[in-house]
Each structure stands twice: as structure tokens, then as C-alpha cells.
PDB file with SEQRES, HELIX, SHEET and CRYST1 records, atoms N, CA, C and O in Angstrom:
SEQRES   1 A   67  MET GLY LYS CYS LYS ASN ILE THR ARG LEU LEU SER ASP          
SEQRES   2 A   67  ALA LEU ASP ARG SER LEU THR THR GLY GLU TRP VAL ALA          
SEQRES   3 A   67  ILE ARG LEU HIS LEU PRO THR CYS SER GLY CYS ARG ASN          
SEQRES   4 A   67  TYR ARG LYS GLN ILE ARG LEU LEU ARG VAL ALA ALA HIS          
SEQRES   5 A   67  THR ALA SER GLY SER ALA THR PRO GLY ALA VAL GLN ARG          
SEQRES   6 A   67  ASP GLU                                                      
HELIX    1 AA1 GLY A    2  ASP A   13  1                                  12    
HELIX    2 AA2 THR A   21  HIS A   30  1                                  10    
HELIX    3 AA3 LEU A   31  THR A   33  5                                   3    
HELIX    4 AA4 SER A   35  SER A   55  1                                  21    
CRYST1    1.000    1.000    1.000  90.00  90.00  90.00 P 1           1          
ATOM      1  N   MET A   1     -17.679  46.358 -44.482  1.00  0.00           N  
ATOM      2  CA  MET A   1     -17.602  44.974 -44.872  1.00  0.00           C  
ATOM      3  C   MET A   1     -16.602  44.860 -45.990  1.00  0.00           C  
ATOM      4  O   MET A   1     -15.949  43.818 -46.043  1.00  0.00           O  
ATOM      5  N   GLY A   2     -16.397  45.797 -46.891  1.00  0.00           N  
ATOM      6  CA  GLY A   2     -15.447  45.680 -47.984  1.00  0.00           C  
ATOM      7  C   GLY A   2     -14.009  45.479 -47.476  1.00  0.00           C  
ATOM      8  O   GLY A   2     -13.220  44.712 -48.028  1.00  0.00           O  
ATOM      9  N   LYS A   3     -13.719  46.215 -46.391  1.00  0.00           N  
ATOM     10  CA  LYS A   3     -12.381  46.003 -45.813  1.00  0.00           C  
ATOM     11  C   LYS A   3     -12.187  44.605 -45.316  1.00  0.00           C  
ATOM     12  O   LYS A   3     -11.120  44.030 -45.532  1.00  0.00           O  
ATOM     13  N   CYS A   4     -13.177  44.018 -44.650  1.00  0.00           N  
ATOM     14  CA  CYS A   4     -13.022  42.551 -44.207  1.00  0.00           C  
ATOM     15  C   CYS A   4     -12.909  41.609 -45.382  1.00  0.00           C  
ATOM     16  O   CYS A   4     -12.219  40.594 -45.285  1.00  0.00           O  
ATOM     17  N   LYS A   5     -13.543  41.901 -46.457  1.00  0.00           N  
ATOM     18  CA  LYS A   5     -13.439  41.069 -47.624  1.00  0.00           C  
ATOM     19  C   LYS A   5     -12.037  41.066 -48.143  1.00  0.00           C  
ATOM     20  O   LYS A   5     -11.517  40.024 -48.541  1.00  0.00           O  
ATOM     21  N   ASN A   6     -11.432  42.188 -48.144  1.00  0.00           N  
ATOM     22  CA  ASN A   6      -9.960  42.447 -48.614  1.00  0.00           C  
ATOM     23  C   ASN A   6      -9.086  41.687 -47.662  1.00  0.00           C  
ATOM     24  O   ASN A   6      -8.240  40.909 -48.103  1.00  0.00           O  
ATOM     25  N   ILE A   7      -9.251  41.876 -46.378  1.00  0.00           N  
ATOM     26  CA  ILE A   7      -8.421  41.231 -45.390  1.00  0.00           C  
ATOM     27  C   ILE A   7      -8.489  39.691 -45.404  1.00  0.00           C  
ATOM     28  O   ILE A   7      -7.469  39.008 -45.320  1.00  0.00           O  
ATOM     29  N   THR A   8      -9.714  39.174 -45.511  1.00  0.00           N  
ATOM     30  CA  THR A   8      -9.794  37.666 -45.542  1.00  0.00           C  
ATOM     31  C   THR A   8      -9.199  37.168 -46.834  1.00  0.00           C  
ATOM     32  O   THR A   8      -8.638  36.073 -46.850  1.00  0.00           O  
ATOM     33  N   ARG A   9      -9.289  37.896 -47.894  1.00  0.00           N  
ATOM     34  CA  ARG A   9      -8.647  37.455 -49.129  1.00  0.00           C  
ATOM     35  C   ARG A   9      -7.149  37.446 -49.034  1.00  0.00           C  
ATOM     36  O   ARG A   9      -6.508  36.536 -49.560  1.00  0.00           O  
ATOM     37  N   LEU A  10      -6.547  38.461 -48.360  1.00  0.00           N  
ATOM     38  CA  LEU A  10      -5.156  38.439 -48.058  1.00  0.00           C  
ATOM     39  C   LEU A  10      -4.744  37.340 -47.183  1.00  0.00           C  
ATOM     40  O   LEU A  10      -3.678  36.762 -47.397  1.00  0.00           O  
ATOM     41  N   LEU A  11      -5.517  37.006 -46.203  1.00  0.00           N  
ATOM     42  CA  LEU A  11      -5.188  35.970 -45.249  1.00  0.00           C  
ATOM     43  C   LEU A  11      -5.113  34.552 -46.013  1.00  0.00           C  
ATOM     44  O   LEU A  11      -4.285  33.677 -45.759  1.00  0.00           O  
ATOM     45  N   SER A  12      -6.109  34.477 -46.979  1.00  0.00           N  
ATOM     46  CA  SER A  12      -6.149  33.284 -47.746  1.00  0.00           C  
ATOM     47  C   SER A  12      -4.976  33.230 -48.822  1.00  0.00           C  
ATOM     48  O   SER A  12      -4.397  32.170 -49.062  1.00  0.00           O  
ATOM     49  N   ASP A  13      -4.666  34.380 -49.433  1.00  0.00           N  
ATOM     50  CA  ASP A  13      -3.566  34.483 -50.335  1.00  0.00           C  
ATOM     51  C   ASP A  13      -2.223  34.083 -49.646  1.00  0.00           C  
ATOM     52  O   ASP A  13      -1.339  33.482 -50.256  1.00  0.00           O  
ATOM     53  N   ALA A  14      -2.127  34.444 -48.376  1.00  0.00           N  
ATOM     54  CA  ALA A  14      -0.938  34.200 -47.630  1.00  0.00           C  
ATOM     55  C   ALA A  14      -0.547  32.705 -47.570  1.00  0.00           C  
ATOM     56  O   ALA A  14       0.605  32.331 -47.351  1.00  0.00           O  
ATOM     57  N   LEU A  15      -1.576  31.896 -47.778  1.00  0.00           N  
ATOM     58  CA  LEU A  15      -1.386  30.400 -47.791  1.00  0.00           C  
ATOM     59  C   LEU A  15      -0.642  29.998 -49.050  1.00  0.00           C  
ATOM     60  O   LEU A  15       0.033  28.969 -49.063  1.00  0.00           O  
ATOM     61  N   ASP A  16      -0.748  30.769 -50.083  1.00  0.00           N  
ATOM     62  CA  ASP A  16      -0.238  30.373 -51.419  1.00  0.00           C  
ATOM     63  C   ASP A  16       0.879  31.157 -51.924  1.00  0.00           C  
ATOM     64  O   ASP A  16       1.561  30.708 -52.845  1.00  0.00           O  
ATOM     65  N   ARG A  17       1.132  32.331 -51.381  1.00  0.00           N  
ATOM     66  CA  ARG A  17       2.187  33.218 -51.777  1.00  0.00           C  
ATOM     67  C   ARG A  17       2.736  34.120 -50.639  1.00  0.00           C  
ATOM     68  O   ARG A  17       2.116  34.256 -49.584  1.00  0.00           O  
ATOM     69  N   SER A  18       3.824  34.682 -50.870  1.00  0.00           N  
ATOM     70  CA  SER A  18       4.362  35.679 -49.842  1.00  0.00           C  
ATOM     71  C   SER A  18       3.686  37.030 -50.093  1.00  0.00           C  
ATOM     72  O   SER A  18       3.666  37.591 -51.189  1.00  0.00           O  
ATOM     73  N   LEU A  19       3.122  37.504 -48.943  1.00  0.00           N  
ATOM     74  CA  LEU A  19       2.529  38.831 -49.053  1.00  0.00           C  
ATOM     75  C   LEU A  19       3.527  40.014 -49.010  1.00  0.00           C  
ATOM     76  O   LEU A  19       4.594  39.879 -48.412  1.00  0.00           O  
ATOM     77  N   THR A  20       3.223  41.091 -49.589  1.00  0.00           N  
ATOM     78  CA  THR A  20       4.097  42.265 -49.512  1.00  0.00           C  
ATOM     79  C   THR A  20       4.075  42.818 -48.157  1.00  0.00           C  
ATOM     80  O   THR A  20       3.175  42.509 -47.376  1.00  0.00           O  
ATOM     81  N   THR A  21       5.063  43.656 -47.825  1.00  0.00           N  
ATOM     82  CA  THR A  21       5.040  44.406 -46.637  1.00  0.00           C  
ATOM     83  C   THR A  21       3.782  45.147 -46.351  1.00  0.00           C  
ATOM     84  O   THR A  21       3.217  45.121 -45.258  1.00  0.00           O  
ATOM     85  N   GLY A  22       3.351  45.849 -47.457  1.00  0.00           N  
ATOM     86  CA  GLY A  22       2.150  46.652 -47.367  1.00  0.00           C  
ATOM     87  C   GLY A  22       0.851  45.776 -47.010  1.00  0.00           C  
ATOM     88  O   GLY A  22      -0.020  46.173 -46.236  1.00  0.00           O  
ATOM     89  N   GLU A  23       0.829  44.641 -47.612  1.00  0.00           N  
ATOM     90  CA  GLU A  23      -0.307  43.683 -47.298  1.00  0.00           C  
ATOM     91  C   GLU A  23      -0.312  43.324 -45.873  1.00  0.00           C  
ATOM     92  O   GLU A  23      -1.347  43.369 -45.209  1.00  0.00           O  
ATOM     93  N   TRP A  24       0.889  42.948 -45.362  1.00  0.00           N  
ATOM     94  CA  TRP A  24       0.967  42.536 -43.968  1.00  0.00           C  
ATOM     95  C   TRP A  24       0.586  43.670 -43.035  1.00  0.00           C  
ATOM     96  O   TRP A  24      -0.061  43.454 -42.011  1.00  0.00           O  
ATOM     97  N   VAL A  25       1.000  44.903 -43.402  1.00  0.00           N  
ATOM     98  CA  VAL A  25       0.674  46.132 -42.589  1.00  0.00           C  
ATOM     99  C   VAL A  25      -0.935  46.269 -42.596  1.00  0.00           C  
ATOM    100  O   VAL A  25      -1.559  46.516 -41.564  1.00  0.00           O  
ATOM    101  N   ALA A  26      -1.489  46.104 -43.730  1.00  0.00           N  
ATOM    102  CA  ALA A  26      -2.974  46.278 -43.792  1.00  0.00           C  
ATOM    103  C   ALA A  26      -3.650  45.277 -42.815  1.00  0.00           C  
ATOM    104  O   ALA A  26      -4.588  45.622 -42.095  1.00  0.00           O  
ATOM    105  N   ILE A  27      -3.132  44.019 -42.822  1.00  0.00           N  
ATOM    106  CA  ILE A  27      -3.741  42.943 -41.991  1.00  0.00           C  
ATOM    107  C   ILE A  27      -3.419  43.282 -40.624  1.00  0.00           C  
ATOM    108  O   ILE A  27      -4.315  43.135 -39.794  1.00  0.00           O  
ATOM    109  N   ARG A  28      -2.276  43.717 -40.243  1.00  0.00           N  
ATOM    110  CA  ARG A  28      -1.949  44.013 -38.822  1.00  0.00           C  
ATOM    111  C   ARG A  28      -2.710  45.161 -38.251  1.00  0.00           C  
ATOM    112  O   ARG A  28      -2.995  45.198 -37.054  1.00  0.00           O  
ATOM    113  N   LEU A  29      -3.051  46.125 -39.119  1.00  0.00           N  
ATOM    114  CA  LEU A  29      -3.826  47.259 -38.660  1.00  0.00           C  
ATOM    115  C   LEU A  29      -5.347  46.911 -38.536  1.00  0.00           C  
ATOM    116  O   LEU A  29      -6.045  47.529 -37.732  1.00  0.00           O  
ATOM    117  N   HIS A  30      -5.831  45.982 -39.283  1.00  0.00           N  
ATOM    118  CA  HIS A  30      -7.242  45.638 -39.269  1.00  0.00           C  
ATOM    119  C   HIS A  30      -7.597  44.581 -38.152  1.00  0.00           C  
ATOM    120  O   HIS A  30      -8.608  44.684 -37.457  1.00  0.00           O  
ATOM    121  N   LEU A  31      -6.769  43.655 -38.050  1.00  0.00           N  
ATOM    122  CA  LEU A  31      -7.085  42.541 -37.075  1.00  0.00           C  
ATOM    123  C   LEU A  31      -7.472  42.958 -35.631  1.00  0.00           C  
ATOM    124  O   LEU A  31      -8.449  42.482 -35.054  1.00  0.00           O  
ATOM    125  N   PRO A  32      -6.630  43.890 -35.083  1.00  0.00           N  
ATOM    126  CA  PRO A  32      -6.998  44.296 -33.669  1.00  0.00           C  
ATOM    127  C   PRO A  32      -8.518  44.787 -33.505  1.00  0.00           C  
ATOM    128  O   PRO A  32      -9.121  44.609 -32.447  1.00  0.00           O  
ATOM    129  N   THR A  33      -9.061  45.371 -34.540  1.00  0.00           N  
ATOM    130  CA  THR A  33     -10.379  45.940 -34.482  1.00  0.00           C  
ATOM    131  C   THR A  33     -11.467  45.075 -34.992  1.00  0.00           C  
ATOM    132  O   THR A  33     -12.632  45.472 -34.950  1.00  0.00           O  
ATOM    133  N   CYS A  34     -11.137  43.850 -35.500  1.00  0.00           N  
ATOM    134  CA  CYS A  34     -12.205  43.046 -36.152  1.00  0.00           C  
ATOM    135  C   CYS A  34     -12.115  41.674 -35.706  1.00  0.00           C  
ATOM    136  O   CYS A  34     -11.225  40.925 -36.108  1.00  0.00           O  
ATOM    137  N   SER A  35     -13.073  41.296 -34.828  1.00  0.00           N  
ATOM    138  CA  SER A  35     -13.139  39.811 -34.321  1.00  0.00           C  
ATOM    139  C   SER A  35     -13.476  38.852 -35.411  1.00  0.00           C  
ATOM    140  O   SER A  35     -12.992  37.721 -35.397  1.00  0.00           O  
ATOM    141  N   GLY A  36     -14.282  39.248 -36.358  1.00  0.00           N  
ATOM    142  CA  GLY A  36     -14.610  38.441 -37.418  1.00  0.00           C  
ATOM    143  C   GLY A  36     -13.395  37.920 -38.286  1.00  0.00           C  
ATOM    144  O   GLY A  36     -13.273  36.745 -38.634  1.00  0.00           O  
ATOM    145  N   CYS A  37     -12.549  38.894 -38.581  1.00  0.00           N  
ATOM    146  CA  CYS A  37     -11.366  38.528 -39.355  1.00  0.00           C  
ATOM    147  C   CYS A  37     -10.340  37.780 -38.520  1.00  0.00           C  
ATOM    148  O   CYS A  37      -9.618  36.931 -39.043  1.00  0.00           O  
ATOM    149  N   ARG A  38     -10.265  38.088 -37.208  1.00  0.00           N  
ATOM    150  CA  ARG A  38      -9.401  37.301 -36.366  1.00  0.00           C  
ATOM    151  C   ARG A  38      -9.910  35.846 -36.286  1.00  0.00           C  
ATOM    152  O   ARG A  38      -9.106  34.913 -36.306  1.00  0.00           O  
ATOM    153  N   ASN A  39     -11.170  35.658 -36.201  1.00  0.00           N  
ATOM    154  CA  ASN A  39     -11.753  34.305 -36.162  1.00  0.00           C  
ATOM    155  C   ASN A  39     -11.444  33.615 -37.546  1.00  0.00           C  
ATOM    156  O   ASN A  39     -11.076  32.440 -37.561  1.00  0.00           O  
ATOM    157  N   TYR A  40     -11.582  34.289 -38.624  1.00  0.00           N  
ATOM    158  CA  TYR A  40     -11.299  33.668 -39.924  1.00  0.00           C  
ATOM    159  C   TYR A  40      -9.861  33.241 -39.916  1.00  0.00           C  
ATOM    160  O   TYR A  40      -9.537  32.147 -40.379  1.00  0.00           O  
ATOM    161  N   ARG A  41      -8.994  34.071 -39.405  1.00  0.00           N  
ATOM    162  CA  ARG A  41      -7.474  33.632 -39.379  1.00  0.00           C  
ATOM    163  C   ARG A  41      -7.304  32.387 -38.595  1.00  0.00           C  
ATOM    164  O   ARG A  41      -6.577  31.482 -39.003  1.00  0.00           O  
ATOM    165  N   LYS A  42      -7.965  32.320 -37.468  1.00  0.00           N  
ATOM    166  CA  LYS A  42      -7.838  31.132 -36.619  1.00  0.00           C  
ATOM    167  C   LYS A  42      -8.376  29.856 -37.243  1.00  0.00           C  
ATOM    168  O   LYS A  42      -7.887  28.754 -36.997  1.00  0.00           O  
ATOM    169  N   GLN A  43      -9.507  30.070 -38.141  1.00  0.00           N  
ATOM    170  CA  GLN A  43     -10.120  28.954 -38.758  1.00  0.00           C  
ATOM    171  C   GLN A  43      -9.255  28.452 -39.956  1.00  0.00           C  
ATOM    172  O   GLN A  43      -9.154  27.256 -40.227  1.00  0.00           O  
ATOM    173  N   ILE A  44      -8.679  29.382 -40.608  1.00  0.00           N  
ATOM    174  CA  ILE A  44      -7.796  28.817 -41.751  1.00  0.00           C  
ATOM    175  C   ILE A  44      -6.466  28.206 -41.206  1.00  0.00           C  
ATOM    176  O   ILE A  44      -5.878  27.312 -41.814  1.00  0.00           O  
ATOM    177  N   ARG A  45      -6.038  28.715 -40.070  1.00  0.00           N  
ATOM    178  CA  ARG A  45      -4.864  28.039 -39.488  1.00  0.00           C  
ATOM    179  C   ARG A  45      -5.246  26.639 -38.984  1.00  0.00           C  
ATOM    180  O   ARG A  45      -4.489  25.685 -39.162  1.00  0.00           O  
ATOM    181  N   LEU A  46      -6.377  26.528 -38.381  1.00  0.00           N  
ATOM    182  CA  LEU A  46      -6.760  25.193 -37.928  1.00  0.00           C  
ATOM    183  C   LEU A  46      -6.917  24.272 -39.122  1.00  0.00           C  
ATOM    184  O   LEU A  46      -6.477  23.126 -39.030  1.00  0.00           O  
ATOM    185  N   LEU A  47      -7.504  24.676 -40.228  1.00  0.00           N  
ATOM    186  CA  LEU A  47      -7.625  23.834 -41.438  1.00  0.00           C  
ATOM    187  C   LEU A  47      -6.297  23.464 -41.996  1.00  0.00           C  
ATOM    188  O   LEU A  47      -6.112  22.337 -42.455  1.00  0.00           O  
ATOM    189  N   ARG A  48      -5.329  24.405 -41.974  1.00  0.00           N  
ATOM    190  CA  ARG A  48      -4.017  24.090 -42.498  1.00  0.00           C  
ATOM    191  C   ARG A  48      -3.299  23.075 -41.650  1.00  0.00           C  
ATOM    192  O   ARG A  48      -2.632  22.183 -42.174  1.00  0.00           O  
ATOM    193  N   VAL A  49      -3.424  23.198 -40.352  1.00  0.00           N  
ATOM    194  CA  VAL A  49      -2.821  22.222 -39.452  1.00  0.00           C  
ATOM    195  C   VAL A  49      -3.409  20.830 -39.612  1.00  0.00           C  
ATOM    196  O   VAL A  49      -2.691  19.830 -39.606  1.00  0.00           O  
ATOM    197  N   ALA A  50      -4.834  20.781 -39.768  1.00  0.00           N  
ATOM    198  CA  ALA A  50      -5.481  19.588 -39.952  1.00  0.00           C  
ATOM    199  C   ALA A  50      -5.086  18.925 -41.292  1.00  0.00           C  
ATOM    200  O   ALA A  50      -4.903  17.708 -41.330  1.00  0.00           O  
ATOM    201  N   ALA A  51      -4.957  19.664 -42.342  1.00  0.00           N  
ATOM    202  CA  ALA A  51      -4.516  19.107 -43.624  1.00  0.00           C  
ATOM    203  C   ALA A  51      -3.147  18.560 -43.549  1.00  0.00           C  
ATOM    204  O   ALA A  51      -2.854  17.500 -44.103  1.00  0.00           O  
ATOM    205  N   HIS A  52      -2.254  19.307 -42.831  1.00  0.00           N  
ATOM    206  CA  HIS A  52      -0.840  18.757 -42.666  1.00  0.00           C  
ATOM    207  C   HIS A  52      -0.834  17.435 -41.882  1.00  0.00           C  
ATOM    208  O   HIS A  52      -0.177  16.458 -42.240  1.00  0.00           O  
ATOM    209  N   THR A  53      -1.601  17.474 -40.805  1.00  0.00           N  
ATOM    210  CA  THR A  53      -1.677  16.257 -40.008  1.00  0.00           C  
ATOM    211  C   THR A  53      -2.239  15.114 -40.801  1.00  0.00           C  
ATOM    212  O   THR A  53      -1.707  14.005 -40.762  1.00  0.00           O  
ATOM    213  N   ALA A  54      -3.339  15.373 -41.542  1.00  0.00           N  
ATOM    214  CA  ALA A  54      -3.952  14.294 -42.311  1.00  0.00           C  
ATOM    215  C   ALA A  54      -3.030  13.691 -43.447  1.00  0.00           C  
ATOM    216  O   ALA A  54      -3.166  12.531 -43.834  1.00  0.00           O  
ATOM    217  N   SER A  55      -2.121  14.528 -43.934  1.00  0.00           N  
ATOM    218  CA  SER A  55      -1.220  14.134 -44.973  1.00  0.00           C  
ATOM    219  C   SER A  55       0.073  13.551 -44.371  1.00  0.00           C  
ATOM    220  O   SER A  55       0.934  13.053 -45.097  1.00  0.00           O  
ATOM    221  N   GLY A  56       0.193  13.622 -43.036  1.00  0.00           N  
ATOM    222  CA  GLY A  56       1.370  13.134 -42.365  1.00  0.00           C  
ATOM    223  C   GLY A  56       2.601  13.959 -42.519  1.00  0.00           C  
ATOM    224  O   GLY A  56       3.713  13.482 -42.293  1.00  0.00           O  
ATOM    225  N   SER A  57       2.407  15.259 -42.923  1.00  0.00           N  
ATOM    226  CA  SER A  57       3.575  16.205 -42.958  1.00  0.00           C  
ATOM    227  C   SER A  57       3.508  17.297 -41.952  1.00  0.00           C  
ATOM    228  O   SER A  57       4.097  18.362 -42.141  1.00  0.00           O  
ATOM    229  N   ALA A  58       2.817  17.062 -40.906  1.00  0.00           N  
ATOM    230  CA  ALA A  58       2.694  18.072 -39.863  1.00  0.00           C  
ATOM    231  C   ALA A  58       4.086  18.218 -39.031  1.00  0.00           C  
ATOM    232  O   ALA A  58       4.632  17.256 -38.492  1.00  0.00           O  
ATOM    233  N   THR A  59       4.528  19.387 -39.003  1.00  0.00           N  
ATOM    234  CA  THR A  59       5.795  19.691 -38.229  1.00  0.00           C  
ATOM    235  C   THR A  59       5.540  20.951 -37.405  1.00  0.00           C  
ATOM    236  O   THR A  59       4.814  21.837 -37.854  1.00  0.00           O  
ATOM    237  N   PRO A  60       6.070  21.039 -36.319  1.00  0.00           N  
ATOM    238  CA  PRO A  60       5.902  22.239 -35.460  1.00  0.00           C  
ATOM    239  C   PRO A  60       6.498  23.435 -36.330  1.00  0.00           C  
ATOM    240  O   PRO A  60       7.554  23.330 -36.954  1.00  0.00           O  
ATOM    241  N   GLY A  61       5.748  24.526 -36.307  1.00  0.00           N  
ATOM    242  CA  GLY A  61       6.191  25.727 -36.995  1.00  0.00           C  
ATOM    243  C   GLY A  61       5.810  25.698 -38.507  1.00  0.00           C  
ATOM    244  O   GLY A  61       6.181  26.599 -39.260  1.00  0.00           O  
ATOM    245  N   ALA A  62       5.077  24.666 -38.924  1.00  0.00           N  
ATOM    246  CA  ALA A  62       4.661  24.521 -40.321  1.00  0.00           C  
ATOM    247  C   ALA A  62       3.369  25.361 -40.667  1.00  0.00           C  
ATOM    248  O   ALA A  62       2.845  25.338 -41.781  1.00  0.00           O  
ATOM    249  N   VAL A  63       2.919  26.094 -39.616  1.00  0.00           N  
ATOM    250  CA  VAL A  63       1.763  26.891 -39.731  1.00  0.00           C  
ATOM    251  C   VAL A  63       2.107  28.277 -40.440  1.00  0.00           C  
ATOM    252  O   VAL A  63       3.240  28.752 -40.354  1.00  0.00           O  
ATOM    253  N   GLN A  64       1.193  28.838 -41.068  1.00  0.00           N  
ATOM    254  CA  GLN A  64       1.375  30.072 -41.685  1.00  0.00           C  
ATOM    255  C   GLN A  64       2.007  31.143 -40.939  1.00  0.00           C  
ATOM    256  O   GLN A  64       1.670  31.311 -39.767  1.00  0.00           O  
ATOM    257  N   ARG A  65       2.912  31.914 -41.492  1.00  0.00           N  
ATOM    258  CA  ARG A  65       3.634  33.043 -40.764  1.00  0.00           C  
ATOM    259  C   ARG A  65       2.687  34.077 -40.364  1.00  0.00           C  
ATOM    260  O   ARG A  65       1.814  34.492 -41.126  1.00  0.00           O  
ATOM    261  N   ASP A  66       2.867  34.522 -39.093  1.00  0.00           N  
ATOM    262  CA  ASP A  66       1.938  35.542 -38.516  1.00  0.00           C  
ATOM    263  C   ASP A  66       2.766  36.712 -38.326  1.00  0.00           C  
ATOM    264  O   ASP A  66       3.565  36.749 -37.390  1.00  0.00           O  
ATOM    265  N   GLU A  67       2.634  37.705 -39.169  1.00  0.00           N  
ATOM    266  CA  GLU A  67       3.365  38.894 -39.049  1.00  0.00           C  
ATOM    267  C   GLU A  67       2.431  40.088 -38.656  1.00  0.00           C  
ATOM    268  O   GLU A  67       2.902  41.216 -38.506  1.00  0.00           O  
TER     269      GLU A  67                                                      
END                                                                             
């Protein structure tokens, strides 16, 4: 569970700052094996799109970078 806590924190951090290459590598290695973290990533993407739509600033491609 500790690994998932770190990954979800990185996914949240990615909304506010650029992640390092090492952080993206950690995410990319973890996500294929963890449905919980994949679901969390989908949920925060949905929330980000909803927030952009609600504020009137939604544009295609405005969603978080997926590396």
C-alpha cells in the first residue's frame, strides 16, 4: 500500500508541477500492475476536465500530460 500512496501523490503533484523523469518512470512502472492507481488517475483527470469545463476554459488537450 505504501507504493500506491506514493504513486497517487505523484499523480496529484503532476497537476501542480512538472514531474521529474524518475517520477514518471515510477508511475509508468506501477500503473500496469495496479488497477486502484489507474482508477485514481482516471478520477483526477475527470475532475480536472470538469473543473475546466465549469470555468469555461476547457480546451482539447488541456488534460494532464500522460507519460
